[in-house]
DORO-753373 format. One line per 4 residues: number of its first residue (from 1); their letters; for each residue y, z, x of N, C-alpha, C. Coordinates in steps of 0.001 Angstrom, whole numbers, plus 500000, padded with zeros to 6 digits. Example, Ala and Ser with C-alpha at 12.3 -4.5 7.8 and 13.67 -1.06 7.14 Angstrom:
1) AS) 494310,507800,513190,495500,507800,512300,496700,507800,513200 | 497750,507080,512850,498940,507140,513670,500030,507870,512900
//
This chain:
1) MNSR) 469692,178550,054921,470162,178293,053432,469253,177129,052937 | 468915,177005,051765,468277,175726,051173,469225,174858,051026 | 468869,173457,050680,469665,172384,050691,470316,171986,049200 | 469791,172940,048247,470310,172667,046828,471886,172840,046488
5) ARRL) 472489,172390,045746,473721,172328,045406,474076,173966,045231 | 475372,174405,045837,475896,175732,045385,477136,175357,044603 | 477447,176298,043479,478386,176181,042676,479430,177338,043147 | 480759,176888,043271,481816,177680,043707,482904,177770,042799
9) TIPL) 483085,179015,041915,484179,178859,041003,485154,179941,041434 | 486529,179557,041586,487492,180300,042082,488513,180683,040963 | 488148,181891,040365,488907,182580,039272,490331,182920,039975 | 491369,182990,039409,492794,183267,039890,492618,184615,040611
13) TGLL) 491789,185599,040185,491866,186912,040545,490421,187266,041300 | 489633,186320,041500,488226,186438,042036,487698,185195,042144 | 486652,185286,043289,486177,183879,043702,484562,183992,043584 | 483852,183371,042907,482512,183414,042586,481692,182453,043393
17) MIAG) 480624,182829,044013,479625,181798,044598,478285,182027,044256 | 477539,181154,043876,476129,181225,043807,475484,180639,044839 | 474630,181228,045554,474072,180704,047085,472808,181022,047428 | 472180,180668,048279,470678,180964,048618,470870,182077,049632
21) AMGA) 469659,182021,050515,469596,183244,051421,470900,183474,052244 | 471047,184891,052705,471988,185343,053280,471971,184677,054787 | 473066,184500,055551,473050,184292,056933,472897,185185,057767 | 472755,184893,059273,472749,185903,060250,474028,186100,061028
25) TSTG) 474174,187094,061663,475625,187694,062156,475428,186623,063501 | 476751,186467,063849,477047,185825,064958,478519,185853,065382 | 478885,185535,066474,480437,185817,066947,481010,184641,067120 | 482224,184506,066626,483154,183403,066971,484444,183662,067377
29) ASAA) 485261,182863,067834,486607,183256,068351,487753,182332,067959 | 488870,182848,067599,489840,181983,067052,491152,182468,067774 | 492184,181574,068010,493561,181961,068724,494196,182963,067692 | 494704,183906,068430,495647,184928,067584,496885,184107,066846
33) AGPG) 497137,184486,065703,498229,183904,064997,499641,184472,065561 | 500616,183634,065535,501829,183912,066154,502857,183912,064889 | 503994,184537,065138,504927,184585,063952,504988,183316,063191 | 505073,182118,063949,504918,180663,063225,503810,180566,062222
37) DVVA) 502844,181267,062341,501729,181254,061381,501784,182051,060245 | 502949,182796,060298,503054,183740,059001,504118,183199,058147 | 503641,182908,056810,504426,182332,055899,505078,183632,055070 | 506265,183547,055115,507002,184692,054105,507827,184128,053312
41) SSAS) 507949,184601,052026,508832,184061,050901,509324,185200,050120 | 510486,185193,049692,511150,186219,048814,510598,185860,047274 | 510600,187150,046559,510327,187131,045298,511405,186512,044542 | 511064,185791,043493,512103,184941,042539,513028,185982,041923
45) ESAS) 512510,187428,041462,513027,188233,040435,513686,189468,041305 | 514597,190038,040644,514905,191353,041296,513883,192361,040958 | 513982,193553,041564,513259,194735,041196,513134,194939,039616 | 514476,195146,039155,514530,195523,037759,513955,194464,036702
49) QATS) 514204,193083,037275,513786,192169,036326,512308,192066,036210 | 511670,192258,037486,510070,191974,037304,509589,193330,036591 | 510149,194517,036967,509608,195735,036312,509787,195584,034909 | 510995,195306,034397,511197,195310,032998,510327,194258,032160
53) FWSP) 509980,193238,033038,509119,192121,032377,507876,192852,031688 | 507341,193823,032516,505954,194027,032314,506066,195183,031053 | 506233,194652,029795,506083,195666,028722,504634,196079,028544 | 504570,197282,027745,503302,197788,027430,502251,196708,026766
57) DRMR) 502873,195743,025924,502016,194869,025132,501577,193865,026227 | 502433,193300,027256,502267,192332,028277,501083,193001,029092 | 501194,194122,029543,500057,194766,030567,498783,194507,029708 | 498676,195044,028551,497698,195237,027629,496854,193658,027520
61) KATD) 497682,192620,027576,497152,191437,027451,496965,190480,028546 | 497179,191019,029778,497170,190133,031026,495600,190141,031280 | 495210,188876,031830,493973,188667,031896,493549,188339,033530 | 492438,188361,033905,492049,187929,035389,491832,186776,035547
65) ATGD) 492175,185692,034531,492052,184215,034715,490840,183656,035363 | 489591,184417,035042,488328,183911,035504,488347,182431,034753 | 487762,181559,035466,487612,180212,034995,488669,179398,034977 | 489936,179657,035370,491054,178902,035344,490716,177478,036249
69) VDLS) 489912,177946,037441,489822,176676,038205,488255,176554,038478 | 487643,175618,038237,486138,175477,038339,485833,174173,039377 | 485454,174580,040608,485250,173518,041498,483815,173701,041972 | 483297,172509,042947,482002,172710,043273,481922,172583,044863
73) VSGG) 480745,173093,045485,480462,172923,046787,478999,172558,046809 | 478569,171634,047760,477259,171166,047844,476662,171262,048939 | 475331,171607,049155,474769,171661,050500,475296,172568,051575 | 474933,172075,052726,475358,172938,053938,474570,173944,054287
77) KASP) 474378,174345,055583,473655,175531,056161,474616,176540,056495 | 474116,177812,056317,474830,179134,056401,475262,178930,058139 | 476519,179086,058505,476802,179175,060069,477808,180047,060123 | 477529,181511,059838,478793,182571,060015,479246,182788,061226
81) SAGP) 480537,182817,061564,480996,183097,062766,481991,184426,062792 | 481806,185090,061881,482800,186203,061896,482367,187242,063078 | 483520,187493,063673,483584,188469,064744,484813,188663,065447 | 484949,189554,066507,486021,189737,067103,486605,188736,067767
85) DGKP) 487981,188382,068221,488553,187531,068771,489411,188073,069996 | 489094,189507,069920,490000,190221,071002,489626,191656,071083 | 490125,192519,071514,489938,193949,071589,490076,194565,070230 | 489381,195571,069822,489477,196162,068462,490784,196915,068731
89) GSVP) 491505,197314,067540,492718,198015,067405,492982,198542,066248 | 493649,199658,066098,494026,200414,064766,495460,201093,064543 | 495836,201188,063412,497120,201823,063236,496777,202865,062119 | 496959,204155,062380,496585,205321,061657,497250,205346,060289
93) PIGQ) 496387,206058,059137,497074,206180,057983,498374,206955,057781 | 499351,206657,056772,500267,207560,056789,500026,208822,056483 | 500655,209719,057272,500396,211162,057275,499236,211635,058033 | 498338,210764,058604,497167,211073,059334,497163,210792,060890
97) EGAK) 498413,210676,061364,498572,210491,062730,498381,211546,063373 | 497102,211835,063963,496624,212826,064816,496008,213893,064006 | 496078,213833,062639,495805,214996,061973,494298,214988,061497 | 493487,216183,061350,492342,216370,061054,492237,216805,059652
101) SPKS) 491141,216465,058766,490987,216853,057437,489491,217356,057427 | 489420,218479,056314,488205,218894,056038,487305,218224,055585 | 485961,218454,055562,484989,217522,055033,484787,217716,053441 | 484513,216849,052758,484308,216919,051209,483157,216095,050889
105) KQVN) 482452,216629,049963,481121,215859,049327,481439,214843,048262 | 482650,214901,047708,482836,214269,046516,483507,212881,046958 | 483430,211581,046129,484162,210539,046368,485633,210702,045639 | 486437,210935,046176,487698,211068,045558,488439,209836,045547
109) LPNT) 489090,209273,044655,489594,208070,044624,491012,207923,045199 | 491274,207082,046039,492649,206991,046852,493918,206622,045720 | 494875,207572,045966,496017,207448,045251,496824,205796,045532 | 496580,205289,046916,497148,204275,047368,496678,203058,046468
113) VGRV) 495570,202876,045904,495048,201948,045208,495689,201827,043930 | 495883,200450,043435,496459,200368,042135,496306,198942,041787 | 496994,198622,040463,496555,197215,039873,497985,196491,040131 | 497788,195141,040297,498810,194283,040706,498967,193272,039276
117) FFTL) 500116,193130,038826,500290,192159,037838,501259,191155,038075 | 501173,189888,037657,502110,188868,038135,501928,187679,036913 | 502938,186705,036952,502922,185530,036056,502832,184204,036779 | 502130,183280,036277,501821,182023,037011,503159,181225,037348
121) PGAN) 503471,180812,038515,504528,179961,038680,504751,178751,037972 | 505953,178590,037541,506250,177318,036605,505776,177346,035274 | 505211,178308,034938,504664,178527,033493,505864,179321,032512 | 505617,179064,031349,506399,179848,030435,505878,181349,030551
125) PLDP) 507066,182138,031169,506462,183606,031203,506231,184360,029965 | 506712,183664,028953,506671,184390,027670,505165,184115,027036 | 504609,182899,027544,503089,182557,027073,502119,183530,027732 | 501229,184460,026904,500311,185318,027378,499187,184685,028515
129) KSWK) 499114,183335,028245,498221,182959,029087,498758,182721,030567 | 500080,183268,031005,500565,183357,032271,500549,184609,032956 | 500011,185469,031944,500059,187010,032363,498809,187457,033002 | 498898,187722,034517,497482,187808,035274,497501,189208,036079
133) YCSG) 496371,189738,036605,496397,190764,037360,495322,190707,038432 | 495411,191611,039382,494617,191950,040597,494655,193449,040836 | 494167,193493,042093,494212,194939,042717,494872,195008,044004 | 495106,196202,044456,495865,196202,045960,495943,197693,046251
137) SSVQ) 496453,197770,047470,496677,199326,048097,497785,199160,049064 | 498488,200415,048848,499485,200790,049925,498809,200793,051178 | 499714,200377,052355,499069,200544,053603,500205,200885,054639 | 499813,201452,055647,500717,201948,056441,501887,200891,056917
141) SKYR) 503035,201260,057234,504084,200249,057530,505427,200970,057900 | 506293,200720,058767,507379,201297,059296,508297,201699,058242 | 508530,200973,057224,509359,201283,056218,508717,201997,054986 | 507413,202026,055077,506468,202761,053925,506855,201794,052703
145) NLVA) 506636,200433,052804,507048,199762,051663,506010,198491,051442 | 504978,198713,051868,503853,197579,052156,502558,197710,051287 | 502252,196547,050626,500895,196489,049801,500053,195498,050416 | 498788,195723,050575,497803,194772,050741,497126,194231,049764
149) TSAH) 496837,192950,049559,495808,192308,048622,495291,191166,049275 | 494779,190320,048356,494169,188804,048669,495235,187943,048566 | 495257,186922,049297,496261,185939,049314,496162,185220,048039 | 494863,185128,047476,495108,184367,045930,495494,185110,045116
153) CVYD) 496003,186639,045247,496564,187355,044587,498126,187399,044316 | 498779,186604,045372,500175,186350,045652,500385,184923,045630 | 499623,183934,045775,499887,182605,046133,499049,181607,044958 | 499434,180824,044434,498773,179797,043393,498573,178598,044178
157) VKTN) 497567,178204,044537,496969,176862,045320,497141,175875,044261 | 497226,175985,043135,497344,174930,042068,498732,174411,042119 | 499662,175235,042179,501191,174807,042096,501836,174775,043460 | 501031,175384,044568,501658,175723,045814,502892,176543,045731
161) RFYD) 502866,177590,045046,503994,178383,044773,503447,179715,044907 | 504409,180865,045259,504043,182274,045015,504260,182473,043636 | 503595,183667,043359,503455,184117,041941,505033,184708,041412 | 505247,184866,040118,506563,185332,039633,506025,186797,039056
165) NWIF) 507320,187517,038936,507242,188792,038255,506066,189706,038825 | 505926,189929,040092,504815,190448,040944,505271,192058,040987 | 504419,192675,040394,504503,194260,040482,503147,195036,040983 | 503291,196266,041395,502205,196834,041857,502254,198464,041288
169) IPSY) 501276,198790,040646,501259,200202,040189,500137,201041,040887 | 500451,201976,041824,499504,202654,042233,498976,203800,041569 | 497428,204006,041517,496765,205043,041147,496990,204709,039535 | 496745,203351,039261,496862,203147,037711,495635,203552,037130
173) WDGD) 495878,204128,035812,494718,204847,035138,494750,204785,033988 | 493837,204140,033108,493568,204326,031922,494599,203659,031022 | 495563,202759,031625,496390,201786,030993,497792,202520,030472 | 497729,203296,029434,498881,204078,028755,499705,204741,030011
177) QAWN) 498923,205203,031165,499700,205902,032147,500907,204980,032792 | 500695,204002,032613,501782,203123,033287,503126,202790,032371 | 503102,203511,031377,504084,203268,030392,504743,204478,029992 | 505838,204605,029373,506620,205837,028817,506754,206878,029933
181) GKNP) 506882,206462,031249,507299,207294,032211,506024,208216,032620 | 504808,207864,032389,503678,208727,032485,503189,208417,033942 | 503234,207356,034457,502890,207045,035798,503394,207956,036819 | 502658,208719,037634,503213,209678,038228,503834,209246,039723
185) YGIY) 503656,207755,040088,504192,207328,041008,505109,206085,041047 | 505169,205798,039826,506143,204497,039632,505409,203245,039697 | 506343,202340,039622,506019,200875,039503,507095,200133,040651 | 506371,199405,041426,506754,198655,042636,506842,197273,042529
189) AAKT) 508089,196654,042721,508266,195221,042402,508239,194569,043937 | 507626,193305,043990,507634,192680,045177,509054,192087,045800 | 509389,192247,046909,510472,191697,047718,510097,190579,048524 | 509021,190522,049373,508602,189548,050230,507209,189438,050233
193) FNAH) 506630,188255,050196,505271,188097,050155,505141,187340,051732 | 503942,188068,052464,503478,187516,053741,502145,187232,053700 | 501925,185848,054018,500423,185292,054138,500490,184550,055345 | 499093,184104,055588,498856,183187,056813,498942,181796,056344
197) DDFV) 499645,180912,057220,499795,179606,056971,498577,178733,056550 | 497465,179303,057352,496301,178561,056877,495646,178588,055521 | 496139,179780,054631,495736,179994,053423,496720,179135,052725 | 497914,179301,052943,499013,178550,051984,498912,176978,052256
201) VKED) 498795,176519,053496,498635,175075,053715,497463,174569,053555 | 496549,175185,053990,495048,174549,054203,493999,175100,053092 | 494401,176054,052298,493638,176779,051249,492296,177411,051755 | 492656,177900,053125,491538,178473,053753,491075,179801,053510
205) YDFD) 490009,179970,052719,489465,181473,052333,489245,182280,053407 | 489092,181957,054681,488980,182793,055757,490373,183642,056094 | 491450,183114,055295,492660,183992,055397,493144,184489,054048 | 492240,184892,053412,492440,185280,051914,492944,186591,051749
209) YAFV) 494149,186962,052606,494601,188302,052476,496336,188043,052590 | 496695,189014,052220,498372,188983,052173,498844,190290,052263 | 500213,190601,052681,500826,191736,052543,502276,191574,051966 | 502476,192512,051073,503828,192332,050237,504544,193440,050407
213) NVHS) 505879,193377,050869,506833,194360,051024,507449,194486,049447 | 507435,195722,049092,508100,196058,047868,509337,196849,047977 | 510084,196760,046758,511137,197574,046526,510603,198944,046344 | 511882,199852,046378,511585,201191,046005,511244,201137,044644
217) GFKV) 510520,202393,044151,509830,202220,042697,510568,202901,041716 | 510246,202471,040347,510844,202921,039339,509780,203614,038517 | 510175,204762,037864,509498,205081,036653,509905,204631,035346 | 509115,204006,034402,509769,203352,033305,509402,203981,032063
221) KWEK) 510457,204263,031231,509979,204875,030002,510326,203852,028873 | 509457,203294,028251,509681,202195,027257,510123,202876,025935 | 511101,202480,025259,511502,202786,023959,511710,201594,023042 | 511104,201707,021927,511151,200368,020990,512513,200618,019960
225) KDGK) 513296,199801,020021,514408,199851,019103,514516,198407,018410 | 514730,198612,017206,515018,197302,016489,513771,196452,016772 | 512535,196983,016883,511320,196107,017031,511145,195430,018424 | 511960,195858,019399,511884,195202,020848,511648,196597,021624
229) WKPV) 510855,196176,022680,510763,197240,023836,511797,197164,024720 | 512394,198379,025017,513524,198295,025969,513108,199384,027064 | 513532,198951,028309,512980,200058,029392,514252,200959,030087 | 513820,202048,030236,514621,202967,030868,514118,203453,032314
233) FTNV) 514998,203128,033217,514587,203280,034605,514743,204721,035254 | 514014,205116,035988,514445,206363,037022,513891,205851,038263 | 514657,205862,039484,514277,205608,040811,513441,206774,041428 | 512321,206328,041922,511404,207384,042589,511146,207066,044213
237) GRLG) 511781,206103,044693,511996,206017,046241,510856,205101,046704 | 510425,205432,047846,509535,204381,048587,508043,204508,048243 | 507190,203625,048403,505807,203653,047987,505176,204558,048996 | 505259,204298,050170,504665,205192,051215,504884,206674,051288
241) DNVG) 506115,206949,050657,506565,208442,050717,505905,209075,049346 | 505418,208290,048247,504850,208716,047109,503445,208768,047060 | 502726,207947,047848,501427,207915,047707,500722,207654,048938 | 501363,207691,050217,500823,207490,051520,500547,205965,051780
245) GQGF) 499714,205756,052666,499324,204373,052957,498092,204370,053897 | 497231,203424,053504,495851,203390,054389,496301,202915,055865 | 495406,203289,056701,495575,202783,058047,495009,201374,058015 | 495266,200576,059190,494941,199254,059428,494179,199156,060737
249) AWNQ) 492882,198291,060593,492055,198139,061553,491629,196571,061788 | 491501,196097,063088,491001,194787,063048,490153,194696,064483 | 489283,193696,064488,488389,193360,065500,487355,194453,065428 | 486837,194967,064238,485881,195994,064329,484634,195366,064459
253) KVKS) 483677,196203,064210,482061,195742,064139,481908,195043,062869 | 481181,193901,062953,480718,193080,061701,479827,193962,060903 | 478980,194793,061384,478116,195769,060718,478873,197206,060753 | 479477,197278,059732,480187,198656,059533,480012,199168,057995
257) NVFS) 479965,200451,057671,479946,201121,056607,481408,201234,055988 | 481551,200807,054586,482982,200740,054316,482731,201134,052576 | 483919,201577,052147,484034,201591,050788,485024,200630,050311 | 484799,200091,049255,485665,199179,048466,486245,199732,047061
261) FGYP) 487495,199653,046810,487910,199998,045637,488832,198926,044719 | 488691,199160,043607,489491,197961,042833,489345,198121,041285 | 489832,197232,040505,489799,197380,039154,489258,196187,038403 | 487914,196103,038391,487029,194909,037962,487341,195018,036446
265) AGPH) 487317,193785,035950,487240,193536,034334,486643,192432,033980 | 486577,191438,034728,485899,190071,034216,484413,190180,034024 | 483886,189358,033409,482440,189294,033017,481541,188959,034260 | 480157,189147,034116,479389,188595,035107,479030,187227,034493
269) PDGD) 478340,186166,035379,478264,184772,034776,477487,184765,033516 | 476599,185883,033202,475770,185728,031980,476471,186357,030730 | 477969,186623,030902,478798,186876,030127,478751,188640,029909 | 478104,189285,030540,478202,190931,030366,479525,191016,030928
273) KPYT) 480182,192127,030281,481291,192683,030836,481408,194218,030924 | 480995,194652,032033,480785,196211,032140,482003,196867,032537 | 482975,196382,032565,484143,196820,033269,485380,196332,032434 | 486473,197339,032177,487568,197158,031451,488885,196805,032190
277) GRTM) 488940,197371,033515,490076,197226,034329,490935,198296,034003 | 490650,199220,033273,491732,200284,033100,491413,201541,033937 | 490378,201626,034632,489983,202500,035507,489490,202090,036959 | 489930,202819,037877,489346,202287,039474,488010,202520,039424
281) KWCY) 487289,201631,040055,485919,201700,040451,485666,201627,042022 | 484486,202064,042496,484346,201800,044113,482753,201484,044060 | 482827,200852,045379,481327,200384,045886,481255,201043,047468 | 479848,201214,047933,479717,201720,049257,478664,200851,049945
285) GTTG) 478893,200450,050980,477653,199597,051690,478013,199189,053194 | 477011,198473,053727,477149,198115,055100,477313,196584,054999 | 478339,196373,055736,478800,194934,055827,477990,194011,056812 | 477842,192804,056434,477395,191742,057455,477730,190453,057102
289) AMPA) 477487,189488,057793,478004,188088,057920,477511,187327,056575 | 478368,186606,056124,478209,185873,054960,477867,184497,055146 | 477109,183726,054193,477158,181972,054540,478186,181582,054442 | 478253,180263,055056,479512,179489,055166,479732,178602,053836
293) APRY) 480920,178296,053508,481238,177385,052231,482198,176270,052861 | 481834,175316,053527,482682,174279,054214,483789,173740,053560 | 483631,173571,052181,484603,172842,051453,485847,173606,051444 | 485759,175147,051464,486743,175932,051369,487159,176505,052638
297) NIQE) 486572,176115,053779,486646,176504,055108,486151,177993,055403 | 485204,178330,054372,484874,179892,054454,483565,179856,055601 | 483983,180424,056652,483044,180634,057783,483095,182039,058174 | 483990,182618,058148,484311,184136,058745,484356,185225,057784
301) HIGF) 483460,185242,056603,483406,186256,055584,482454,187255,055824 | 482804,188428,055617,481868,189559,055686,481599,190019,054284 | 480302,190547,054186,480035,191018,052771,479309,192120,052534 | 478994,192805,051332,477862,193760,051154,477566,193928,049675
305) KCAF) 476458,194628,049387,475989,194665,048124,477225,195561,047120 | 477525,194813,046100,478460,195318,045073,478654,194552,043900 | 478551,195068,042648,478374,194305,041431,480084,194173,041130 | 480971,194193,041633,482220,194059,041262,482531,192573,040591
309) TAGA) 483420,192469,039688,483673,191148,039060,485148,190875,039293 | 485783,189797,038505,487005,189434,038826,487974,190607,038335 | 489068,190768,038978,489993,191681,038639,489977,192681,039837 | 488836,192861,040560,488870,193738,041707,489597,192991,042833
313) SGGP) 489727,191799,042829,490197,190976,044004,491439,191572,044537 | 491549,191748,045870,492649,192326,046582,492647,193835,046751 | 491478,194392,046178,491308,195856,046391,490963,196230,047786 | 491235,197320,048584,490900,197598,049888,489368,197771,050221
317) WLLK) 488996,197254,051517,487754,197740,052201,488390,198985,053105 | 487677,200037,052925,488259,201060,053868,487038,201644,054928 | 487191,201620,056063,486540,202024,056976,486882,203549,057490 | 485777,204480,057598,485973,205676,058150,486850,206517,056950
321) YKNS) 486605,206286,055790,487092,206819,054553,486855,208274,054478 | 488032,209334,054408,487683,210362,054247,488119,210998,052823 | 487240,211616,052224,487327,212076,050742,488605,212875,050571 | 488572,214003,051801,489645,214972,051540,490942,214555,051449
325) SRTG) 491356,213525,052344,492699,212882,052532,492662,211793,051672 | 491654,211153,051314,491644,209850,050412,492147,208914,051354 | 492069,208860,052582,492395,207799,053470,491532,207138,054430 | 491563,205954,054975,490662,205439,055944,491536,204344,056691
329) YLVG) 490627,203152,056974,491327,202171,057716,490891,200876,056969 | 492059,199930,056765,491722,198904,055898,491265,197751,056897 | 489989,197266,056387,489201,196260,057357,489004,194941,056417 | 489470,194890,055256,488942,193852,054432,489651,193945,053136
333) VNSV) 489602,192972,052386,490100,193027,050809,489044,192216,049897 | 488871,192649,048834,488106,191879,047855,488482,190527,047626 | 487471,189635,048033,488081,187998,048065,486896,187266,047105 | 485740,187378,047422,484744,186537,046752,483415,187359,046344
337) AWDT) 483276,186947,044970,481992,187537,044386,480949,186567,044290 | 479586,187181,044943,478394,186372,045035,477443,186634,043918 | 476700,185548,043481,475356,185830,042889,474338,185271,043837 | 473881,186102,044707,472954,185360,045820,471565,185279,045304
341) DKND) 471112,186040,044213,469649,185777,043856,469772,184775,042390 | 470862,184406,042112,470845,183290,040970,470385,183985,039795 | 470746,185296,039338,470208,185545,038215,471410,185786,037195 | 472843,185244,037485,473771,185191,036683,474604,186573,036660
345) RYDR) 474051,187299,037810,474938,188646,037838,475373,188886,039432 | 476652,189222,039362,477149,189344,040775,476356,190406,041471 | 476267,190215,042788,475389,191295,043590,476122,191528,044995 | 477066,190830,045423,477696,191152,046604,479253,190714,046506
349) ISSP) 479978,191435,047344,481664,190990,047417,481597,190783,048790 | 482723,189734,049174,483023,189285,050690,484658,189384,050679 | 484809,189588,052035,486255,189634,052500,486340,188636,053816 | 487592,188139,054052,487833,187594,055334,487414,188709,056363
353) YFNG) 486983,188315,057625,486889,189313,058580,488399,189366,059270 | 488749,190759,059441,489962,191067,060040,490043,190782,061568 | 490607,189853,061990,490761,189908,063433,492287,189702,063951 | 492635,189165,065147,493720,188971,065792,494673,188375,064890
357) DTYQ) 494203,187257,064128,495166,186507,063219,495636,187665,061930 | 494845,188357,061576,495008,189266,060439,496134,190237,060885 | 495912,190728,061982,496879,191738,062733,498356,191421,062850 | 498156,189869,063401,499666,189389,063570,500332,189375,062073
361) VYKV) 499714,188839,060984,500436,188746,059688,500803,190300,059172 | 499753,191079,059456,500026,192575,059036,501274,193075,060013 | 501449,192603,061305,502347,193471,062032,503741,192913,061736 | 503921,191629,061192,505216,190895,060615,505650,191725,059475
365) AANR) 504695,191905,058590,505020,192593,057246,505294,194051,057537 | 504620,194623,058392,504869,196125,058439,505936,196508,059199 | 506812,195555,059685,508002,195873,060268,509343,195232,059565 | 508961,194825,058301,509930,194050,057474,510628,195154,056703
369) WTK) 511945,195381,056462,512611,196147,055885,512916,195766,054400 | 512962,196575,053388,513506,196328,052231,514442,197499,051761 | 515188,197253,050657,516262,198158,050213,515418,199267,049613
//
């Protein structure tokens, strides 16, 4: 990598880096995380409170928060160290335990993927500037209640607090589907956030992943009475029972073919805004090690060619994705958007490498019960 300064912008729902040449793959090791390394925090609101907060108007006005934080990184050579810290492992997708699916030539979008909405902690929740969003996916868990996303989609490093009014809408499509009871799978509010201590305490983006246990979902029909929106709830049960859940894998090959899904909406650095966030998008590519960003402790990210913008953060990277069953194995989440050729257009996305640390956070969350 050249010695010229690199600029690193960390939007709330996406992280942009302008860098030089890509680094070469190498292997590093780290100690597996124990339960003490898992930071768990209960959501501040009840399921009905968080769900009813998100009226149609507020969802429409939520933003990806691009530019909320603008910091700098300078100098440094690429020293990627992403790689296994132990034996590879995996947990199968929900409904795919030993099952075989027929082949399909189409890229069928997974029902597990959806949009995440939340408000900034400590801010006035009635202020539209506090209404934000990300992407996420249902993932296999004992109680079928787990959403995988990026840590920066659950935790605010500016206030050192977890977000408020956090909800997940699987298979979100074209906006209005989430309202008036039209969403086929419901809305799921956070119960418990699970993240790695190194992100929460050290703001280390090598640990930019999180797993959120959610309450049973609601379908919500919004009725406007006396000029105000009022929700009518219908319980739809557990997330995994309704949409299934992706498998989970760790210590896989750094060079792998993956699909990434998400809801990009933010602009490119040149101001072009090709996405709306109202529909799910996908990328496909072969992963490799990314350059280091020492100021943010980024040393173990992997990435591939993709033009996703902010808003896609938290969306899943799926290994061995089957179009017929719409399932695969979660091996990463959208974390950082890169402009590697410095033409003011994003051309790569990256994720923390999922190793034994990631598995330990996942394992704790996957065994956590919610009502």
